[in-house]
C-alpha beads as a LAMMPS data file, in Angstrom:
LAMMPS data file: protein, C-alpha beads

487 atoms
486 bonds

1 atom types
1 bond types

-500.0 500.0 xlo xhi
-500.0 500.0 ylo yhi
-500.0 500.0 zlo zhi

Masses

1 110.0

Atoms # bond

1 1 1 -407.568 -152.628 83.426
2 1 1 -410.222 -152.553 86.191
3 1 1 -409.920 -153.930 89.516
4 1 1 -410.825 -157.410 89.557
5 1 1 -410.055 -158.289 86.298
6 1 1 -408.079 -161.885 85.520
7 1 1 -407.822 -161.376 81.957
8 1 1 -404.076 -159.398 81.935
9 1 1 -403.248 -159.965 78.542
10 1 1 -407.149 -158.338 77.118
11 1 1 -406.853 -157.790 73.862
12 1 1 -407.752 -154.215 72.689
13 1 1 -411.415 -153.628 71.974
14 1 1 -412.214 -154.387 67.776
15 1 1 -412.231 -151.569 65.539
16 1 1 -415.689 -150.042 65.124
17 1 1 -417.461 -149.046 61.747
18 1 1 -419.389 -146.163 61.687
19 1 1 -422.615 -147.883 63.114
20 1 1 -420.678 -149.136 65.978
21 1 1 -420.391 -152.710 64.442
22 1 1 -417.109 -154.970 63.881
23 1 1 -415.947 -154.262 60.301
24 1 1 -416.356 -157.634 58.860
25 1 1 -414.606 -157.128 55.806
26 1 1 -411.170 -156.123 57.663
27 1 1 -411.924 -157.740 61.008
28 1 1 -411.717 -161.017 62.016
29 1 1 -411.951 -162.953 65.447
30 1 1 -408.927 -164.544 66.752
31 1 1 -408.378 -167.953 65.731
32 1 1 -410.469 -170.718 67.585
33 1 1 -413.307 -167.776 68.080
34 1 1 -416.240 -167.194 66.434
35 1 1 -418.906 -164.610 65.463
36 1 1 -421.763 -166.692 67.694
37 1 1 -422.591 -165.902 71.117
38 1 1 -421.604 -168.780 73.288
39 1 1 -424.697 -170.158 75.130
40 1 1 -424.764 -172.122 78.539
41 1 1 -425.356 -175.484 78.321
42 1 1 -428.542 -176.789 78.201
43 1 1 -429.204 -178.966 81.549
44 1 1 -432.206 -181.728 80.847
45 1 1 -433.240 -182.952 83.769
46 1 1 -432.927 -186.558 84.435
47 1 1 -435.835 -189.190 83.547
48 1 1 -438.309 -190.693 86.573
49 1 1 -437.593 -194.544 86.432
50 1 1 -441.165 -195.181 85.008
51 1 1 -440.011 -193.787 81.850
52 1 1 -437.477 -196.949 80.970
53 1 1 -440.253 -199.048 82.308
54 1 1 -440.533 -200.057 78.330
55 1 1 -437.386 -201.912 79.000
56 1 1 -438.768 -204.248 81.611
57 1 1 -440.206 -207.259 79.855
58 1 1 -441.451 -209.770 81.748
59 1 1 -438.974 -212.355 82.556
60 1 1 -438.564 -216.295 84.178
61 1 1 -440.754 -219.043 83.675
62 1 1 -444.027 -216.932 84.326
63 1 1 -446.050 -219.298 82.592
64 1 1 -445.660 -221.616 85.576
65 1 1 -448.165 -219.269 87.526
66 1 1 -451.077 -221.184 85.712
67 1 1 -451.321 -224.320 87.754
68 1 1 -452.057 -225.939 83.867
69 1 1 -448.446 -225.223 82.936
70 1 1 -447.196 -225.164 86.414
71 1 1 -444.938 -228.168 85.561
72 1 1 -443.829 -227.060 81.829
73 1 1 -440.205 -226.957 81.305
74 1 1 -438.662 -223.819 79.483
75 1 1 -437.344 -226.190 76.570
76 1 1 -441.027 -227.421 76.450
77 1 1 -442.779 -223.882 76.451
78 1 1 -439.997 -223.129 73.738
79 1 1 -441.118 -225.475 71.078
80 1 1 -443.549 -224.538 68.679
81 1 1 -444.759 -227.587 68.095
82 1 1 -445.592 -227.971 72.138
83 1 1 -447.602 -224.687 72.068
84 1 1 -449.539 -225.927 69.136
85 1 1 -450.409 -229.046 70.258
86 1 1 -451.576 -227.746 73.515
87 1 1 -453.344 -224.527 71.806
88 1 1 -457.039 -224.458 73.099
89 1 1 -459.386 -225.012 69.839
90 1 1 -462.603 -225.585 71.397
91 1 1 -465.069 -224.187 74.056
92 1 1 -465.154 -227.257 76.456
93 1 1 -460.956 -227.095 76.247
94 1 1 -460.924 -223.428 77.233
95 1 1 -463.045 -223.681 79.948
96 1 1 -461.498 -226.419 81.403
97 1 1 -458.276 -224.758 81.230
98 1 1 -459.900 -221.654 82.949
99 1 1 -461.318 -224.008 86.174
100 1 1 -460.087 -222.813 89.007
101 1 1 -458.923 -219.466 87.867
102 1 1 -461.854 -217.623 87.096
103 1 1 -465.311 -217.785 88.614
104 1 1 -468.219 -219.873 87.387
105 1 1 -469.948 -216.485 86.078
106 1 1 -466.779 -215.577 84.146
107 1 1 -467.097 -219.455 82.608
108 1 1 -470.752 -219.277 81.743
109 1 1 -469.938 -215.439 80.309
110 1 1 -467.038 -217.062 77.658
111 1 1 -469.031 -219.895 76.871
112 1 1 -471.763 -217.620 75.852
113 1 1 -469.471 -214.998 74.433
114 1 1 -468.339 -217.689 71.916
115 1 1 -471.327 -218.702 70.776
116 1 1 -472.453 -215.311 69.657
117 1 1 -468.420 -214.906 68.189
118 1 1 -467.824 -214.388 64.125
119 1 1 -464.296 -216.415 64.557
120 1 1 -463.719 -219.626 66.359
121 1 1 -461.630 -220.411 69.335
122 1 1 -457.408 -220.744 69.009
123 1 1 -455.930 -219.584 72.171
124 1 1 -452.131 -220.470 72.569
125 1 1 -450.719 -221.613 76.045
126 1 1 -448.298 -218.302 75.750
127 1 1 -451.443 -216.397 75.114
128 1 1 -453.278 -217.767 78.097
129 1 1 -449.605 -217.155 80.793
130 1 1 -450.013 -213.478 79.588
131 1 1 -453.759 -212.749 81.045
132 1 1 -453.695 -211.555 84.654
133 1 1 -456.656 -213.670 86.011
134 1 1 -456.854 -212.063 88.724
135 1 1 -458.703 -209.412 86.677
136 1 1 -459.733 -211.075 83.929
137 1 1 -462.594 -208.700 82.694
138 1 1 -460.210 -205.974 82.069
139 1 1 -457.020 -207.720 81.106
140 1 1 -456.011 -206.205 77.387
141 1 1 -455.072 -209.546 76.120
142 1 1 -458.253 -211.339 77.407
143 1 1 -460.147 -208.522 75.710
144 1 1 -458.669 -209.159 72.441
145 1 1 -458.982 -213.742 72.316
146 1 1 -462.080 -214.418 74.865
147 1 1 -465.091 -212.680 73.887
148 1 1 -467.491 -212.341 76.652
149 1 1 -471.356 -212.057 76.315
150 1 1 -472.304 -209.391 79.136
151 1 1 -469.514 -207.483 77.169
152 1 1 -471.274 -207.463 73.922
153 1 1 -473.120 -204.366 72.019
154 1 1 -475.200 -203.825 69.388
155 1 1 -473.441 -203.837 65.981
156 1 1 -473.493 -200.500 64.581
157 1 1 -476.421 -200.661 61.376
158 1 1 -473.309 -200.020 58.615
159 1 1 -470.681 -202.983 59.837
160 1 1 -469.869 -205.421 57.300
161 1 1 -468.532 -208.852 57.441
162 1 1 -466.242 -208.007 54.698
163 1 1 -465.087 -204.254 56.365
164 1 1 -462.726 -203.681 53.646
165 1 1 -464.783 -204.763 50.987
166 1 1 -461.547 -207.060 49.574
167 1 1 -463.952 -209.254 47.927
168 1 1 -465.202 -206.376 45.761
169 1 1 -461.206 -205.796 44.397
170 1 1 -460.383 -209.627 43.957
171 1 1 -459.536 -210.451 40.065
172 1 1 -458.763 -213.858 41.048
173 1 1 -460.046 -215.429 44.562
174 1 1 -457.812 -214.710 47.596
175 1 1 -455.712 -211.894 45.245
176 1 1 -457.118 -208.440 46.164
177 1 1 -455.758 -205.572 43.563
178 1 1 -457.096 -202.652 45.231
179 1 1 -454.038 -200.162 45.075
180 1 1 -452.551 -199.726 41.747
181 1 1 -449.132 -200.881 42.423
182 1 1 -449.877 -203.456 45.618
183 1 1 -451.601 -206.553 46.022
184 1 1 -452.883 -208.540 48.720
185 1 1 -452.753 -212.177 48.871
186 1 1 -454.835 -214.657 50.999
187 1 1 -452.845 -218.048 50.184
188 1 1 -453.963 -219.717 53.770
189 1 1 -457.077 -219.322 55.607
190 1 1 -455.995 -220.739 59.069
191 1 1 -453.794 -218.681 61.894
192 1 1 -451.760 -219.834 65.323
193 1 1 -454.818 -218.057 67.063
194 1 1 -457.656 -216.546 66.315
195 1 1 -458.198 -212.722 67.410
196 1 1 -461.892 -211.724 68.061
197 1 1 -461.709 -208.140 66.163
198 1 1 -460.035 -209.880 62.601
199 1 1 -460.897 -208.050 59.904
200 1 1 -461.118 -211.040 57.540
201 1 1 -463.557 -213.376 59.686
202 1 1 -465.576 -213.541 56.624
203 1 1 -462.807 -215.978 55.561
204 1 1 -460.277 -216.998 58.141
205 1 1 -460.877 -220.192 60.734
206 1 1 -463.411 -222.593 60.768
207 1 1 -467.574 -222.007 60.356
208 1 1 -469.028 -220.595 63.332
209 1 1 -472.456 -220.551 64.571
210 1 1 -472.519 -216.711 63.345
211 1 1 -470.540 -216.708 60.080
212 1 1 -470.078 -219.228 57.209
213 1 1 -466.854 -218.387 55.581
214 1 1 -465.606 -218.179 52.424
215 1 1 -462.830 -220.618 52.142
216 1 1 -459.103 -219.519 51.173
217 1 1 -457.584 -222.949 51.898
218 1 1 -453.854 -224.415 50.370
219 1 1 -454.907 -224.781 46.902
220 1 1 -452.143 -225.062 44.319
221 1 1 -454.570 -223.893 40.939
222 1 1 -455.517 -220.878 42.584
223 1 1 -452.142 -220.195 43.969
224 1 1 -451.045 -220.415 40.155
225 1 1 -453.744 -218.096 39.260
226 1 1 -452.725 -215.344 41.876
227 1 1 -449.291 -215.411 40.411
228 1 1 -449.937 -215.493 36.750
229 1 1 -451.973 -212.778 37.701
230 1 1 -449.093 -210.749 39.154
231 1 1 -446.933 -211.533 36.499
232 1 1 -449.386 -210.009 33.991
233 1 1 -449.563 -206.760 35.507
234 1 1 -446.325 -204.585 35.334
235 1 1 -447.739 -201.532 37.638
236 1 1 -447.403 -204.337 40.499
237 1 1 -444.474 -203.918 42.686
238 1 1 -445.323 -204.979 46.038
239 1 1 -446.869 -208.398 47.384
240 1 1 -448.031 -208.951 50.874
241 1 1 -448.530 -212.517 51.752
242 1 1 -450.772 -212.781 54.239
243 1 1 -453.965 -214.891 54.937
244 1 1 -454.770 -216.433 57.159
245 1 1 -451.034 -216.238 58.804
246 1 1 -447.872 -216.873 57.095
247 1 1 -446.419 -218.923 59.972
248 1 1 -449.408 -221.069 59.160
249 1 1 -447.492 -222.123 55.718
250 1 1 -445.060 -225.086 55.355
251 1 1 -440.911 -224.276 54.859
252 1 1 -441.551 -225.628 51.411
253 1 1 -444.596 -223.036 50.798
254 1 1 -442.662 -220.595 52.035
255 1 1 -440.446 -221.215 49.511
256 1 1 -442.647 -221.710 46.450
257 1 1 -444.380 -218.588 46.818
258 1 1 -441.108 -216.704 47.606
259 1 1 -439.595 -217.916 44.697
260 1 1 -442.483 -217.351 42.482
261 1 1 -442.928 -214.118 43.279
262 1 1 -439.395 -213.187 43.241
263 1 1 -438.564 -214.420 39.557
264 1 1 -441.645 -211.436 38.494
265 1 1 -439.186 -208.848 37.616
266 1 1 -440.964 -205.997 38.335
267 1 1 -441.930 -207.120 42.209
268 1 1 -439.756 -204.870 44.429
269 1 1 -441.267 -205.598 47.405
270 1 1 -442.601 -208.723 49.116
271 1 1 -444.135 -208.597 52.980
272 1 1 -444.609 -211.608 54.495
273 1 1 -447.889 -210.987 57.183
274 1 1 -447.654 -212.954 60.550
275 1 1 -448.960 -212.591 63.925
276 1 1 -446.690 -214.961 64.912
277 1 1 -444.022 -213.115 66.545
278 1 1 -447.019 -211.393 69.155
279 1 1 -448.696 -214.918 69.943
280 1 1 -446.584 -217.636 69.113
281 1 1 -442.719 -216.052 69.084
282 1 1 -441.716 -220.119 69.691
283 1 1 -442.352 -220.478 66.269
284 1 1 -439.318 -218.092 65.213
285 1 1 -437.255 -219.431 67.450
286 1 1 -437.236 -223.242 67.326
287 1 1 -439.466 -224.191 63.839
288 1 1 -435.710 -223.698 61.956
289 1 1 -437.338 -225.260 58.857
290 1 1 -439.511 -222.289 58.542
291 1 1 -437.434 -219.700 59.604
292 1 1 -434.684 -220.950 57.084
293 1 1 -437.046 -220.827 54.557
294 1 1 -437.687 -217.048 55.237
295 1 1 -434.277 -216.312 55.707
296 1 1 -433.338 -217.830 52.270
297 1 1 -436.471 -215.517 50.637
298 1 1 -434.768 -212.794 52.065
299 1 1 -431.469 -213.215 51.267
300 1 1 -432.588 -213.810 47.504
301 1 1 -434.234 -210.729 47.343
302 1 1 -431.500 -209.021 48.731
303 1 1 -429.151 -210.008 45.992
304 1 1 -431.952 -209.107 43.414
305 1 1 -432.171 -205.469 45.547
306 1 1 -436.262 -206.855 46.628
307 1 1 -437.256 -205.920 49.609
308 1 1 -438.492 -208.815 51.600
309 1 1 -439.412 -208.189 55.263
310 1 1 -441.937 -209.694 58.480
311 1 1 -445.050 -207.770 58.837
312 1 1 -446.649 -208.325 62.455
313 1 1 -448.890 -207.423 64.975
314 1 1 -448.640 -206.568 68.666
315 1 1 -451.498 -204.609 70.408
316 1 1 -450.179 -203.958 74.363
317 1 1 -447.199 -203.810 75.793
318 1 1 -447.507 -207.202 78.163
319 1 1 -447.507 -209.396 74.858
320 1 1 -444.242 -208.287 74.550
321 1 1 -441.809 -210.795 76.895
322 1 1 -438.053 -212.115 76.816
323 1 1 -439.434 -214.814 74.618
324 1 1 -440.514 -211.538 72.328
325 1 1 -437.170 -210.542 72.539
326 1 1 -435.291 -213.608 71.306
327 1 1 -437.576 -214.054 68.390
328 1 1 -436.841 -210.190 67.467
329 1 1 -432.595 -210.992 67.838
330 1 1 -432.496 -213.938 65.898
331 1 1 -434.696 -211.968 62.871
332 1 1 -432.332 -209.226 63.328
333 1 1 -429.383 -211.620 63.498
334 1 1 -430.227 -213.119 60.043
335 1 1 -431.249 -209.898 58.412
336 1 1 -434.421 -209.646 58.749
337 1 1 -436.640 -206.584 59.100
338 1 1 -439.799 -206.408 61.071
339 1 1 -442.585 -203.975 60.624
340 1 1 -445.479 -203.664 63.434
341 1 1 -449.298 -203.144 62.559
342 1 1 -451.351 -202.073 65.952
343 1 1 -455.026 -202.130 66.003
344 1 1 -456.706 -199.325 68.521
345 1 1 -458.944 -200.933 70.257
346 1 1 -460.947 -199.439 73.233
347 1 1 -460.259 -200.790 76.755
348 1 1 -456.830 -202.451 75.451
349 1 1 -454.658 -199.665 73.446
350 1 1 -456.631 -196.638 73.379
351 1 1 -454.356 -194.335 76.012
352 1 1 -451.646 -192.226 74.942
353 1 1 -449.847 -194.071 77.945
354 1 1 -450.326 -197.051 76.512
355 1 1 -449.799 -196.804 73.150
356 1 1 -446.598 -194.479 73.830
357 1 1 -445.379 -198.005 76.099
358 1 1 -445.998 -200.301 72.883
359 1 1 -444.411 -198.188 70.561
360 1 1 -441.585 -197.445 72.628
361 1 1 -441.279 -201.244 73.873
362 1 1 -441.454 -202.065 70.091
363 1 1 -438.336 -199.882 68.874
364 1 1 -436.510 -201.419 71.816
365 1 1 -436.713 -204.590 70.780
366 1 1 -435.930 -203.371 66.884
367 1 1 -439.280 -203.962 65.525
368 1 1 -440.736 -200.651 63.645
369 1 1 -444.000 -199.461 64.412
370 1 1 -445.450 -198.937 61.153
371 1 1 -449.447 -198.444 61.427
372 1 1 -451.799 -197.998 64.160
373 1 1 -455.524 -198.945 62.929
374 1 1 -458.403 -197.433 63.929
375 1 1 -460.477 -200.138 64.239
376 1 1 -462.322 -201.622 61.277
377 1 1 -466.228 -202.051 61.786
378 1 1 -466.168 -206.081 61.996
379 1 1 -469.245 -207.878 63.208
380 1 1 -469.903 -208.988 67.026
381 1 1 -466.952 -206.251 68.260
382 1 1 -468.399 -202.958 68.459
383 1 1 -467.277 -203.278 72.721
384 1 1 -463.350 -202.831 71.068
385 1 1 -464.059 -199.980 68.524
386 1 1 -463.663 -196.658 69.601
387 1 1 -463.636 -193.096 67.408
388 1 1 -461.481 -191.558 65.237
389 1 1 -461.298 -188.574 67.659
390 1 1 -459.202 -190.871 69.890
391 1 1 -457.214 -192.015 67.524
392 1 1 -456.198 -188.118 66.323
393 1 1 -455.197 -188.091 70.207
394 1 1 -453.349 -190.294 70.557
395 1 1 -451.498 -189.804 66.966
396 1 1 -450.578 -186.197 68.366
397 1 1 -449.191 -187.125 71.745
398 1 1 -447.086 -190.236 70.386
399 1 1 -444.903 -187.822 67.737
400 1 1 -442.050 -187.107 69.286
401 1 1 -441.639 -189.999 71.896
402 1 1 -439.223 -191.906 69.556
403 1 1 -437.518 -191.477 65.982
404 1 1 -439.532 -190.695 63.548
405 1 1 -439.054 -193.763 61.515
406 1 1 -440.521 -195.523 64.539
407 1 1 -443.498 -193.513 65.072
408 1 1 -446.697 -194.957 63.686
409 1 1 -449.030 -193.871 60.994
410 1 1 -452.705 -193.520 62.840
411 1 1 -455.232 -194.846 59.779
412 1 1 -458.465 -195.163 58.708
413 1 1 -458.944 -198.380 56.680
414 1 1 -462.088 -196.679 55.157
415 1 1 -464.570 -199.348 53.743
416 1 1 -463.624 -199.744 50.047
417 1 1 -461.367 -196.996 50.257
418 1 1 -457.990 -197.809 51.418
419 1 1 -456.227 -196.436 54.003
420 1 1 -456.202 -192.610 54.924
421 1 1 -454.161 -190.622 57.794
422 1 1 -456.280 -190.046 60.877
423 1 1 -456.030 -186.231 60.407
424 1 1 -457.343 -186.460 56.893
425 1 1 -461.092 -186.476 56.709
426 1 1 -463.019 -184.075 54.772
427 1 1 -465.893 -183.975 57.652
428 1 1 -466.596 -185.157 60.909
429 1 1 -469.541 -184.673 62.574
430 1 1 -468.744 -185.623 66.337
431 1 1 -472.383 -186.142 66.559
432 1 1 -473.801 -188.621 64.299
433 1 1 -469.959 -190.162 64.382
434 1 1 -469.379 -189.966 60.747
435 1 1 -466.203 -189.136 59.249
436 1 1 -466.256 -188.716 55.421
437 1 1 -462.678 -189.611 53.723
438 1 1 -461.926 -189.359 49.477
439 1 1 -459.245 -191.725 48.145
440 1 1 -458.418 -189.873 45.087
441 1 1 -455.574 -192.673 44.242
442 1 1 -457.687 -195.844 44.707
443 1 1 -461.077 -194.227 43.940
444 1 1 -460.962 -190.402 42.535
445 1 1 -464.093 -188.537 42.956
446 1 1 -465.810 -190.859 45.554
447 1 1 -466.619 -190.671 49.131
448 1 1 -465.869 -193.371 51.882
449 1 1 -467.493 -192.946 55.443
450 1 1 -465.998 -194.750 58.854
451 1 1 -468.836 -194.846 61.837
452 1 1 -467.973 -194.093 65.262
453 1 1 -469.393 -196.266 67.817
454 1 1 -473.160 -195.397 68.842
455 1 1 -472.894 -195.889 72.303
456 1 1 -470.130 -193.278 72.298
457 1 1 -471.707 -190.620 70.934
458 1 1 -473.805 -187.830 72.496
459 1 1 -477.578 -188.537 73.292
460 1 1 -478.269 -186.423 70.195
461 1 1 -475.987 -188.783 67.717
462 1 1 -477.344 -191.944 69.897
463 1 1 -480.980 -190.808 69.471
464 1 1 -480.962 -190.373 65.513
465 1 1 -479.025 -193.439 64.682
466 1 1 -482.123 -195.197 66.816
467 1 1 -484.408 -194.156 64.161
468 1 1 -483.668 -196.581 60.867
469 1 1 -485.329 -193.554 59.019
470 1 1 -482.697 -191.277 59.731
471 1 1 -479.718 -193.462 58.560
472 1 1 -479.293 -192.243 55.140
473 1 1 -479.819 -188.810 55.921
474 1 1 -477.124 -188.697 58.547
475 1 1 -474.927 -189.962 55.394
476 1 1 -476.287 -187.432 52.802
477 1 1 -475.556 -184.736 55.463
478 1 1 -472.177 -185.721 56.120
479 1 1 -471.354 -186.416 52.506
480 1 1 -472.399 -183.560 51.269
481 1 1 -470.500 -181.285 53.532
482 1 1 -467.640 -182.933 52.496
483 1 1 -468.482 -182.115 48.648
484 1 1 -468.797 -178.618 49.757
485 1 1 -465.509 -178.847 51.265
486 1 1 -463.633 -180.236 48.078
487 1 1 -465.467 -178.032 45.614

Bonds

1 1 1 2
2 1 2 3
3 1 3 4
4 1 4 5
5 1 5 6
6 1 6 7
7 1 7 8
8 1 8 9
9 1 9 10
10 1 10 11
11 1 11 12
12 1 12 13
13 1 13 14
14 1 14 15
15 1 15 16
16 1 16 17
17 1 17 18
18 1 18 19
19 1 19 20
20 1 20 21
21 1 21 22
22 1 22 23
23 1 23 24
24 1 24 25
25 1 25 26
26 1 26 27
27 1 27 28
28 1 28 29
29 1 29 30
30 1 30 31
31 1 31 32
32 1 32 33
33 1 33 34
34 1 34 35
35 1 35 36
36 1 36 37
37 1 37 38
38 1 38 39
39 1 39 40
40 1 40 41
41 1 41 42
42 1 42 43
43 1 43 44
44 1 44 45
45 1 45 46
46 1 46 47
47 1 47 48
48 1 48 49
49 1 49 50
50 1 50 51
51 1 51 52
52 1 52 53
53 1 53 54
54 1 54 55
55 1 55 56
56 1 56 57
57 1 57 58
58 1 58 59
59 1 59 60
60 1 60 61
61 1 61 62
62 1 62 63
63 1 63 64
64 1 64 65
65 1 65 66
66 1 66 67
67 1 67 68
68 1 68 69
69 1 69 70
70 1 70 71
71 1 71 72
72 1 72 73
73 1 73 74
74 1 74 75
75 1 75 76
76 1 76 77
77 1 77 78
78 1 78 79
79 1 79 80
80 1 80 81
81 1 81 82
82 1 82 83
83 1 83 84
84 1 84 85
85 1 85 86
86 1 86 87
87 1 87 88
88 1 88 89
89 1 89 90
90 1 90 91
91 1 91 92
92 1 92 93
93 1 93 94
94 1 94 95
95 1 95 96
96 1 96 97
97 1 97 98
98 1 98 99
99 1 99 100
100 1 100 101
101 1 101 102
102 1 102 103
103 1 103 104
104 1 104 105
105 1 105 106
106 1 106 107
107 1 107 108
108 1 108 109
109 1 109 110
110 1 110 111
111 1 111 112
112 1 112 113
113 1 113 114
114 1 114 115
115 1 115 116
116 1 116 117
117 1 117 118
118 1 118 119
119 1 119 120
120 1 120 121
121 1 121 122
122 1 122 123
123 1 123 124
124 1 124 125
125 1 125 126
126 1 126 127
127 1 127 128
128 1 128 129
129 1 129 130
130 1 130 131
131 1 131 132
132 1 132 133
133 1 133 134
134 1 134 135
135 1 135 136
136 1 136 137
137 1 137 138
138 1 138 139
139 1 139 140
140 1 140 141
141 1 141 142
142 1 142 143
143 1 143 144
144 1 144 145
145 1 145 146
146 1 146 147
147 1 147 148
148 1 148 149
149 1 149 150
150 1 150 151
151 1 151 152
152 1 152 153
153 1 153 154
154 1 154 155
155 1 155 156
156 1 156 157
157 1 157 158
158 1 158 159
159 1 159 160
160 1 160 161
161 1 161 162
162 1 162 163
163 1 163 164
164 1 164 165
165 1 165 166
166 1 166 167
167 1 167 168
168 1 168 169
169 1 169 170
170 1 170 171
171 1 171 172
172 1 172 173
173 1 173 174
174 1 174 175
175 1 175 176
176 1 176 177
177 1 177 178
178 1 178 179
179 1 179 180
180 1 180 181
181 1 181 182
182 1 182 183
183 1 183 184
184 1 184 185
185 1 185 186
186 1 186 187
187 1 187 188
188 1 188 189
189 1 189 190
190 1 190 191
191 1 191 192
192 1 192 193
193 1 193 194
194 1 194 195
195 1 195 196
196 1 196 197
197 1 197 198
198 1 198 199
199 1 199 200
200 1 200 201
201 1 201 202
202 1 202 203
203 1 203 204
204 1 204 205
205 1 205 206
206 1 206 207
207 1 207 208
208 1 208 209
209 1 209 210
210 1 210 211
211 1 211 212
212 1 212 213
213 1 213 214
214 1 214 215
215 1 215 216
216 1 216 217
217 1 217 218
218 1 218 219
219 1 219 220
220 1 220 221
221 1 221 222
222 1 222 223
223 1 223 224
224 1 224 225
225 1 225 226
226 1 226 227
227 1 227 228
228 1 228 229
229 1 229 230
230 1 230 231
231 1 231 232
232 1 232 233
233 1 233 234
234 1 234 235
235 1 235 236
236 1 236 237
237 1 237 238
238 1 238 239
239 1 239 240
240 1 240 241
241 1 241 242
242 1 242 243
243 1 243 244
244 1 244 245
245 1 245 246
246 1 246 247
247 1 247 248
248 1 248 249
249 1 249 250
250 1 250 251
251 1 251 252
252 1 252 253
253 1 253 254
254 1 254 255
255 1 255 256
256 1 256 257
257 1 257 258
258 1 258 259
259 1 259 260
260 1 260 261
261 1 261 262
262 1 262 263
263 1 263 264
264 1 264 265
265 1 265 266
266 1 266 267
267 1 267 268
268 1 268 269
269 1 269 270
270 1 270 271
271 1 271 272
272 1 272 273
273 1 273 274
274 1 274 275
275 1 275 276
276 1 276 277
277 1 277 278
278 1 278 279
279 1 279 280
280 1 280 281
281 1 281 282
282 1 282 283
283 1 283 284
284 1 284 285
285 1 285 286
286 1 286 287
287 1 287 288
288 1 288 289
289 1 289 290
290 1 290 291
291 1 291 292
292 1 292 293
293 1 293 294
294 1 294 295
295 1 295 296
296 1 296 297
297 1 297 298
298 1 298 299
299 1 299 300
300 1 300 301
301 1 301 302
302 1 302 303
303 1 303 304
304 1 304 305
305 1 305 306
306 1 306 307
307 1 307 308
308 1 308 309
309 1 309 310
310 1 310 311
311 1 311 312
312 1 312 313
313 1 313 314
314 1 314 315
315 1 315 316
316 1 316 317
317 1 317 318
318 1 318 319
319 1 319 320
320 1 320 321
321 1 321 322
322 1 322 323
323 1 323 324
324 1 324 325
325 1 325 326
326 1 326 327
327 1 327 328
328 1 328 329
329 1 329 330
330 1 330 331
331 1 331 332
332 1 332 333
333 1 333 334
334 1 334 335
335 1 335 336
336 1 336 337
337 1 337 338
338 1 338 339
339 1 339 340
340 1 340 341
341 1 341 342
342 1 342 343
343 1 343 344
344 1 344 345
345 1 345 346
346 1 346 347
347 1 347 348
348 1 348 349
349 1 349 350
350 1 350 351
351 1 351 352
352 1 352 353
353 1 353 354
354 1 354 355
355 1 355 356
356 1 356 357
357 1 357 358
358 1 358 359
359 1 359 360
360 1 360 361
361 1 361 362
362 1 362 363
363 1 363 364
364 1 364 365
365 1 365 366
366 1 366 367
367 1 367 368
368 1 368 369
369 1 369 370
370 1 370 371
371 1 371 372
372 1 372 373
373 1 373 374
374 1 374 375
375 1 375 376
376 1 376 377
377 1 377 378
378 1 378 379
379 1 379 380
380 1 380 381
381 1 381 382
382 1 382 383
383 1 383 384
384 1 384 385
385 1 385 386
386 1 386 387
387 1 387 388
388 1 388 389
389 1 389 390
390 1 390 391
391 1 391 392
392 1 392 393
393 1 393 394
394 1 394 395
395 1 395 396
396 1 396 397
397 1 397 398
398 1 398 399
399 1 399 400
400 1 400 401
401 1 401 402
402 1 402 403
403 1 403 404
404 1 404 405
405 1 405 406
406 1 406 407
407 1 407 408
408 1 408 409
409 1 409 410
410 1 410 411
411 1 411 412
412 1 412 413
413 1 413 414
414 1 414 415
415 1 415 416
416 1 416 417
417 1 417 418
418 1 418 419
419 1 419 420
420 1 420 421
421 1 421 422
422 1 422 423
423 1 423 424
424 1 424 425
425 1 425 426
426 1 426 427
427 1 427 428
428 1 428 429
429 1 429 430
430 1 430 431
431 1 431 432
432 1 432 433
433 1 433 434
434 1 434 435
435 1 435 436
436 1 436 437
437 1 437 438
438 1 438 439
439 1 439 440
440 1 440 441
441 1 441 442
442 1 442 443
443 1 443 444
444 1 444 445
445 1 445 446
446 1 446 447
447 1 447 448
448 1 448 449
449 1 449 450
450 1 450 451
451 1 451 452
452 1 452 453
453 1 453 454
454 1 454 455
455 1 455 456
456 1 456 457
457 1 457 458
458 1 458 459
459 1 459 460
460 1 460 461
461 1 461 462
462 1 462 463
463 1 463 464
464 1 464 465
465 1 465 466
466 1 466 467
467 1 467 468
468 1 468 469
469 1 469 470
470 1 470 471
471 1 471 472
472 1 472 473
473 1 473 474
474 1 474 475
475 1 475 476
476 1 476 477
477 1 477 478
478 1 478 479
479 1 479 480
480 1 480 481
481 1 481 482
482 1 482 483
483 1 483 484
484 1 484 485
485 1 485 486
486 1 486 487
């Protein structure tokens, strides 16, 4: 044995075959050993503290930073009645609440912004307390709820008050049946807050100076027609109860709708859509009758092997606080699964860093990221829209941050064609900003276009859209290119 060896009981070398390798048929490794090579341990460097920033939720009585809420106790602030009562529902109240927080120029900008907005004013104290009033122009929560005339941009020529063409697929008022096995039911037209970017601004909220709303108010006859329609169509397995917002329904109405749809044998999935967890989590913490009604529907569904869950809507990491986490924990304790749908918005979450923090923070509080929507083509909010290319870039760089089941799919909800994966376009012209999709299940053989904002296009594209005579040509060229690829 060579000098320096410490293995005094070394085994003799293994028998060799004629090719110089171990004869697997006759020789086996000693017990506890394998043929596989032994690899050195892989040492992954420790993460920097900022990699865990998604766990740092806003804590304490943060609302007391605002003069208007300086004396509000935690018990008051966590009461959904107090939140609803003190929500700001008209422009004078909003401007009064902002007095001393912002400049007179900002107040004038906001007042004029609301006069030209498709959605009315409704902002909860909770949301107001989350806004950074030292920089209101760039704050991502202000951007979503308080329009400024100075930031308004001309609408794209192809935007629509009903950008998803939901009304075209309504066999009865307020029930949209686009996908074969799924319906969208709109039982109510109010929300705890009103988002500037609402894709349903044709119906949600009160009339504004810009929009006369199509009314889908609570109506027992309309509800019965919708329930009967679902019962008459055995292919429908999935019911999405939205609005408006399901948090605005009374407890008895939640029970009525839940029991009605659970009594239809072919319904296998029911989803209650509410922005409440994001904008008024106090509803879950203090409206015990409403929350108990949701719980009972979930439990009845579980007993019948029917999925019942909540779909909600967070758009920015700053919307998630210790109050959010408390609400999320309460839902988890009741066995209520919560999924999230985010809207991709310029200046709010259109970066990999922000979107990454959002999905990690949602995952941390056990809210499952489900979809990220490239912003629908909604009137009056062109400053919020961004491009299909941005959505594709973010999707590519998000994947792998969290488990696959917590990684949202980035989609374009095409006008009339339904949701399509952002990467699945048949053609995308970066100059004119036209992406073309097909929807084989919903409308086979048809082509559906999405249009990037004109102000984000190169000069050549902006010049073509500036000429109305070019509009038809732009679309025809894009669809022809898509057809040639599908041929």
